[in-house]
C-alpha positions in Angstrom: 30.6 -83.0 8.5 33.8 -81.3 7.3 37.1 -81.0 9.1 37.6 -77.4 7.9 35.5 -74.5 6.8 36.6 -74.7 3.2 33.4 -76.4 2.1 31.2 -74.4 4.5 28.2 -72.3 3.7 26.5 -69.3 5.1 23.5 -70.1 7.2 20.9 -67.5 8.1 20.7 -67.2 11.9 18.1 -65.5 14.1 20.4 -62.5 14.7 17.7 -60.0 15.8 15.9 -62.5 18.0 19.1 -63.7 19.6 20.4 -60.2 20.3 17.0 -59.0 21.6 16.9 -62.0 23.9 20.4 -61.3 25.2 19.5 -57.7 25.8 16.3 -58.6 27.6 18.0 -61.0 29.9 21.3 -59.3 30.5 20.7 -55.6 29.7 23.2 -53.6 27.7 26.1 -56.0 27.4 29.4 -54.8 25.7 29.5 -56.8 22.4 31.7 -56.1 19.4 30.5 -57.1 16.0 33.2 -58.8 14.0 32.3 -57.1 10.7 35.3 -58.2 8.7 35.3 -59.9 5.3 32.1 -60.1 3.3 29.5 -58.1 5.1 25.9 -57.8 3.9 23.5 -55.0 4.3 21.5 -57.2 6.7 24.5 -57.6 8.9 25.1 -53.8 8.9 21.5 -53.1 9.7 21.6 -55.6 12.6 24.8 -54.1 14.0 23.3 -50.6 13.8 20.0 -51.6 15.2 21.7 -52.9 18.4 24.3 -50.1 18.4 27.2 -52.6 18.2 30.6 -51.2 17.5 32.4 -52.6 14.4 36.0 -53.5 14.0 38.6 -51.4 12.3 42.0 -53.1 11.7 44.8 -50.6 10.9 46.8 -53.2 9.1 44.0 -53.3 6.5 44.0 -49.5 6.1 46.8 -48.7 3.7 45.6 -49.9 0.3 45.2 -47.8 -2.9 42.2 -45.7 -2.0 41.5 -42.9 0.5 38.0 -44.3 1.0 39.3 -47.5 2.6 37.0 -48.0 5.7 40.0 -49.0 7.8 41.7 -45.6 7.4 41.2 -43.6 10.6 39.7 -40.5 8.8 36.8 -42.8 7.7 35.9 -44.0 11.2 32.8 -43.1 13.2 33.0 -43.2 17.0 31.1 -46.4 17.4 33.9 -48.7 16.5 36.9 -50.5 18.0 40.3 -49.9 16.4 43.0 -52.6 16.5 46.5 -52.4 15.3 46.0 -56.0 14.3 44.3 -59.1 15.7 45.2 -62.6 16.7 44.7 -63.6 13.1 47.2 -61.0 11.7 50.9 -60.9 11.8 52.3 -58.7 14.6 52.5 -55.0 13.4 56.3 -55.2 13.2 56.2 -58.4 11.2 53.5 -57.0 8.9 55.4 -53.7 8.4 58.7 -55.5 7.7 57.0 -57.7 5.0 55.8 -54.6 3.0 57.5 -53.3 0.0 59.1 -49.8 0.0 56.1 -48.3 -1.9 53.6 -49.5 0.7 55.8 -48.4 3.6 56.0 -44.9 2.0 52.2 -44.7 1.6 51.9 -45.5 5.3 54.4 -42.9 6.3 52.8 -40.4 4.0 49.4 -41.0 5.6 50.6 -41.0 9.2 52.9 -38.0 8.7 56.6 -37.8 9.7 57.2 -39.2 13.1 60.2 -40.1 15.2 58.2 -43.1 16.4 59.0 -46.4 14.9 56.7 -49.3 14.2 54.7 -50.6 16.0 54.4 -47.5 18.2 53.6 -45.3 15.2 50.5 -47.5 14.6 49.6 -47.7 18.3 49.6 -43.9 18.5 47.4 -43.8 15.4 44.9 -46.2 17.0 44.9 -44.2 20.2 44.5 -40.9 18.4 41.5 -42.1 16.4 37.8 -41.2 17.2 37.2 -44.9 17.9 35.5 -45.4 21.3 37.9 -48.2 22.1 41.5 -49.1 21.0 42.9 -52.7 21.4 46.6 -53.4 20.9 48.0 -57.0 21.0 50.6 -57.5 23.6 53.1 -58.5 20.9 52.8 -55.0 19.4 53.4 -53.3 22.8 56.5 -55.6 23.2 57.6 -54.7 19.6 57.8 -58.3 18.6 58.1 -59.7 15.0 56.5 -62.4 13.0 58.1 -65.2 15.1 55.7 -64.2 17.9 52.5 -64.2 15.9 49.5 -65.7 17.8 47.7 -67.5 15.0 48.0 -68.3 11.3 44.4 -69.0 10.0 44.1 -72.2 8.0 47.0 -73.9 9.7 47.0 -76.4 12.5 50.5 -76.4 13.9 52.1 -73.8 16.2 49.1 -71.6 16.9 48.0 -70.1 20.2 51.3 -71.0 22.0 52.7 -67.5 22.5 52.7 -66.5 26.2 53.5 -63.1 27.8 56.0 -62.8 30.6 56.4 -59.6 32.6 60.2 -59.6 32.1 59.6 -59.1 28.4 58.3 -55.5 29.0 61.0 -52.9 29.1 61.1 -49.6 30.8 61.2 -47.9 27.4 58.1 -49.7 26.3 56.3 -48.7 29.5 57.3 -45.1 29.0 56.2 -45.1 25.3 52.8 -46.7 26.1 52.2 -44.5 29.1 53.0 -41.4 27.1 50.5 -42.4 24.4 47.8 -43.3 26.9 48.2 -40.0 28.6 48.4 -38.0 25.4 45.2 -39.4 23.9 43.4 -40.1 27.3 43.0 -43.8 26.6 
């Protein structure tokens, strides 16, 4: 009976029975497990039992440890890599908000490149072992924070961004096409 999830609670759901019923009725359907945040062993076991790919968000990758599960060298193939999601800032907005130390860590991990953000991160996603790479349109268009899709926990201004074909430049088409071909995405 709450207006927000702040006072919410975890409720055990019939995950195995639900997924088994879906599989029985619909066959092998392409689901992605949103395994972000606090993930229990039971959730991991369920994801693995049904061979569901997990999510890897590159914007979460560049902390202080090389064992960070979002760093591409820690991926297994059965995952979906994202530069960011609808709940993150655009890659350009995210990168511009970082301090110089964090930016340097990212450049050090990714290696020297002539590519600029966000295409440096798009190329990293495409070059990973992940079975699937998803890139928000705002990243393809090289847009900043003002074009963010959603700010979790807020009510105003979300989900209003819209794409228009005239936003896409020949240069962006060329960069994206080059990465798609290079990494056979």
